[in-house]
C-alpha angles and dihedrals in degrees: 000000000000124000096256093051090050090053092050091046092050092048092050090048091051090050090050092050091048090050091047093050095045092047091050092049093048097044099039115016099035099030098104092043092050092046090052093048108113090219091063097095092170090067091046093052091045089055091064089066095064135057104262115232120249129254108230135206113190088341095307121112116245090172124032143151131241129186116271131196096230135081092278092065094204134058119209115219134182128214112218087359101186092045094057100028095112088054105042100030108190140283111222128189092221106039147022122309117241137201117014087339089065101035093051099030093126093054096040091049094045095241100113116120091240089060096054097099092045090051090048091051092051090053091054094045093046094240119149113256116256135178126239125264122248116212113202127202096241117130107218092213092052093044093052092044091051091048093050095043094050088055114168095343120121104236147071145271127204124183121189143175104245094207095054108018090234111155110230099177131021114176128165128178139240090036135181138222111255089201089071090059098043097061123119095231095094095190092054091046091051091052092049093046093048090051092051091049091049093048107109089215089067098221092176091062119092099218091200090067108030148310119126098354116225132223106256094222116192094352084077090063086081089063093048092047088049091052090050095051093043090055089065090227098095141046130188087266095055109120138216134190112281109215124158090233132032123198111216113242112266091002140092091222119110130213121211133184117261094255095036122243127058128326096261123311124317138057092269136036131203125235089244092056092042089058094040093051092035095232121176103201101062090044090051089051090049091048092055091050092049095044129219094276094060092046093047093049090051092047090052091052086059091050106270118145090025129104111232130198126212075179090284111073118269111204119242114268107223134231104169126227133235099026122172120227095270092050091045090053091055093044090054090074096039101267135107106055099335109127131178145179120227089245090058093049088048088055089057097052092039091053091051089052091045097061092267098305118128115215122202108250112243136186100184125081103173149328118233129193128228088269088056091247114141108255095180134358129195121224124199112272126206118226089193145272110299100179140004123267089251093054091046090052092050093049092046091055090048092051092049089051089050090060097037097048111355148062095312097056095129090071093066118128120194111249094006128096107227127187121203152148128208128208134199109185126193121227125201116204128220088264091058092249124126114263125202114294127257111234126208145179126181127175150112144242146245092022095203097052105010118212101163139037120190138188125190125193123190118184132198092034091287087280091304098095108211094345097074121088137185099258092048099052114006100043094057090053090055091045092055094048094047091048091052095052095040092051099043 
């Protein structure tokens, strides 16, 4: 063989090897990822030919498929659609599936790699193809209680297990009915969808995961207190000057406490009392001493500035970088450009209850095949240790005091030790005027052996403009949900 022929043969062999490797990667390694890609319309169309698997809550379908007489063969329907909309999402015939429908589309439609042998067996036995079932972690008692307690407020409630990160309730209001978006009359679905998108109340947005992120207000004081204790320079008894006004460093702007006046009596106030009474001035002073770097690093240990997946994407909660002292002072009580999702704030309070360890929030328990065999299960995953056990214990005691004798008193439950922190965040509109407040509560119960962590978000001031506050409106919502799950 001459030299030129050898070169050509070698080149052809290399091309063949490259094709073999790329084909193997695409068909084997990347198959599930490609199937799950929302741009892969072929997979979506194929999924209409099979009975889509159900989405289950405590073994009961909240999304299922029934035969239809049209070209789509199967009609998707949702039980208690608005109640579970943030969980299920919807499966349209002319668009991309959302929620669990989208995140587990390959399993629900029976196209996942792990279901290949099962699909092959059904072909040989003559059985009709069917997708797998997805069991989610939602507790139906908790979900209904959160829905009822939130009432007509615009906002969200998330309830989790601190030790595992499992999400037991995920409610967002206003909601929508997924059945109206899963119909086979595409013109009617388009009209409904366009109306929901145009609705200024944004019913399609799960406020637990994203949307127009809100300032966390005083709930963020937990992060700042954690940073202080972790530095080794401060304890809950460390004190700061207690003026009725605080001029921001290098600025003419002045910070006041939420009720005006000083933070309790005395010339100084401890960090513990500043958190219990939810005072802004001592936390601003502490924030300046700590500096923005220490606060940001602590926030990131709790999960800020990171995109999470439950498996649906949770937007990054933001603690900004490179703040000056004035901006750091404002950020220390959850204002300036600090923004958070309810799921992120829930990760903070859950970590405090969980000995300082942050668990990744998760909505999926397992996927089961048509033969009831477990196709895939989901184990608890640690995000990381945010704080030491000692810091967690100190913060837990402070949060219990906040409910027992502080600014979160409306979360009290007779006979149960509850820990909590409220937040009342200011919002400045594009016109420079003050918009309605954002109201928060985050906490856990029972404090001694915590089973539940909860975060409540109420937007638009709960209909009270700038007169509403976290303890008045958000804390009672949490109290009702915690009572329901503790008494079930």
